[in-house]
C-alpha positions in Angstrom: 28.7 8.5 -4.2 26.6 7.0 -6.8 24.2 3.5 -6.6 22.6 1.7 -9.2 20.8 -2.0 -8.4 19.6 -4.1 -10.7 16.8 -6.6 -9.9 13.7 -8.5 -10.1 10.1 -6.4 -9.0 8.1 -9.4 -8.2 4.4 -10.2 -7.6 5.0 -9.5 -3.3 7.4 -6.3 -4.4 3.7 -5.1 -5.9 1.5 -6.3 -2.9 3.6 -5.1 -0.6 3.8 -2.2 -2.3 0.3 -1.5 -2.5 -0.4 -2.8 1.3 2.4 -0.3 2.5 0.6 2.7 -0.3 -3.4 2.1 1.4 -2.5 1.9 4.8 -0.2 4.0 5.2 -0.7 7.1 2.7 -2.2 10.3 4.5 -4.3 10.6 2.4 -5.7 6.5 1.2 -5.1 6.4 5.7 -8.2 8.5 6.0 -10.6 7.8 3.5 -9.8 4.1 4.6 -10.1 4.5 7.9 -13.6 7.1 7.7 -14.9 4.0 5.3 -14.1 1.8 7.9 -15.7 2.9 10.7 -18.8 4.7 9.0 -20.0 1.4 7.5 -19.6 -0.5 10.5 -21.4 2.7 12.5 -24.2 2.5 9.7 -24.7 -1.6 10.7 -24.7 -1.6 14.1 -26.5 1.5 14.3 -29.1 0.1 11.3 -29.2 -3.3 14.0 -29.7 -1.5 17.2 -32.3 0.8 15.7 -34.9 -2.9 14.5 -33.4 -4.0 17.9 -35.0 -0.3 19.5 -38.5 -0.4 17.5 -38.7 -4.6 17.5 -38.9 -5.4 21.4 -40.2 -8.6 20.9 -37.8 -11.8 19.5 -39.0 -12.5 16.5 -37.0 -12.4 12.8 -36.4 -8.6 12.6 -34.3 -9.4 16.2 -32.6 -11.7 14.2 -32.3 -9.8 11.6 -31.3 -7.3 13.3 -28.2 -9.1 15.7 -27.2 -9.9 11.9 -26.4 -6.8 10.7 -24.6 -6.1 14.3 -22.3 -8.8 13.8 -21.9 -8.0 9.5 -20.8 -4.2 11.9 -18.3 -5.7 13.7 -16.6 -8.2 11.9 -16.4 -5.7 8.8 -14.3 -2.7 10.9 -12.6 -6.8 12.6 -11.1 -8.1 9.2 -11.4 -4.2 6.3 -7.9 -4.8 6.9 -8.3 -8.7 5.4 -10.8 -7.7 2.8 -7.9 -5.1 1.8 -5.6 -6.8 1.6 -7.4 -9.9 -0.5 -8.9 -6.8 -2.7 -5.1 -5.9 -3.4 -4.5 -9.8 -4.2 -7.4 -10.0 -6.8 -6.5 -6.9 -8.6 -3.2 -7.8 -9.2 -3.5 -10.9 -10.6 -6.7 -9.9 -12.3 -4.1 -7.0 -14.2 -1.6 -9.7 -14.6 -3.7 -12.3 -16.6 -4.8 -8.4 -19.1 -1.1 -7.9 -19.2 -1.7 -4.4 -17.9 0.8 -4.8 -14.7 1.9 -1.4 -13.7 5.3 -2.3 -13.2 9.0 -3.9 -15.4 9.9 -7.1 -13.2 13.6 -6.1 -14.7 15.0 -3.5 -13.5 18.3 -1.2 -12.6 17.9 2.1 -10.8 21.2 4.4 -11.6 21.4 7.1 -8.8 23.8 10.1 -9.5 24.0 13.2 -8.1 21.4 15.3 -10.2 18.6 13.0 -10.7 18.3 9.2 -10.7 17.6 7.2 -13.8 15.5 4.2 -14.5 16.0 2.0 -17.0 14.1 -0.4 -18.1 13.9 -3.7 -21.4 11.4 -1.1 -22.5 12.4 2.7 -21.6 14.9 4.9 -19.8 13.5 7.3 -18.3 15.1 10.3 -15.7 13.4 12.1 -12.1 15.4 14.7 -11.1 15.6 15.2 -7.2 13.0 17.4 -7.6 10.3 15.9 -7.9 10.2 13.5 -4.9 7.4 14.0 -2.9 8.3 11.5 -0.5 10.4 8.7 1.1 9.1 5.9 2.9 10.2 2.9 4.0 8.0 0.2 4.9 6.6 -0.2 8.7 8.8 -3.4 11.0 5.7 -5.3 12.2 4.9 -5.5 7.5 8.1 -6.6 7.4 10.0 -4.1 6.5 11.3 -4.9 2.7 11.1 -1.7 1.1 11.5 1.7 0.2 9.5 3.5 -2.1 10.7 6.6 -4.0 7.7 9.3 -4.0 7.2 11.0 -7.2 3.6 12.5 -6.4 0.6 11.4 -4.3 0.1 7.7 -5.9 3.3 7.0 -7.8 6.5 5.7 -5.6 9.3 3.7 -7.0 11.0 0.3 -5.1 13.9 -0.2 -3.9 13.5 -3.8 -2.4 15.9 -3.7 0.9 17.0 -7.5 -0.6 19.4 -5.2 -3.2 21.5 -4.0 0.2 24.5 -6.1 0.9 23.2 -4.7 5.1 22.0 -2.5 6.9 24.2 0.6 6.7 24.5 0.4 2.8 20.7 0.3 3.8 21.4 3.6 5.9 23.2 5.5 3.4 21.1 5.3 0.5 18.6 6.8 2.5 20.9 9.1 4.2 21.9 10.6 0.6 18.6 10.3 -1.1 17.0 12.4 1.9 19.8 15.3 1.1 18.6 15.6 -2.1 15.6 16.2 -1.7 
């Protein structure tokens, strides 16, 4: 069975991919969690240390409480900060004309490979190059299928290209049978 999809990638598709990748790619997820907790722990530890060595209420206690609050806020709002950073990066790339995706795209999935056709290029990818297939989690809107060809790059196939869930499931089954 062959599949052909033609669609336009938009900024939200690209944002959702980057968000999914940062939150779910195993090598990135682990690093992000370590950074999130270590940075927060360091701030809280600094605040606790200052409080411990300075037993009177003065400016140092205020600074200690400030460090503790900032550490907790960072821990709580980390993913909002990441989302803000992703959006800002996409806008910056868009202004400079260096977005990492082609807006108009056609994918043709055949028996041995899939073909990506854009206004500027055509490329063929053998199914053996696929490292994993991922689908956005329901909490994130389940907006696309990501066909990873290495740790950092994935082809984005928005769910809006499928007529219904049955077609999506059939396509996922087809892809999984190829890798």
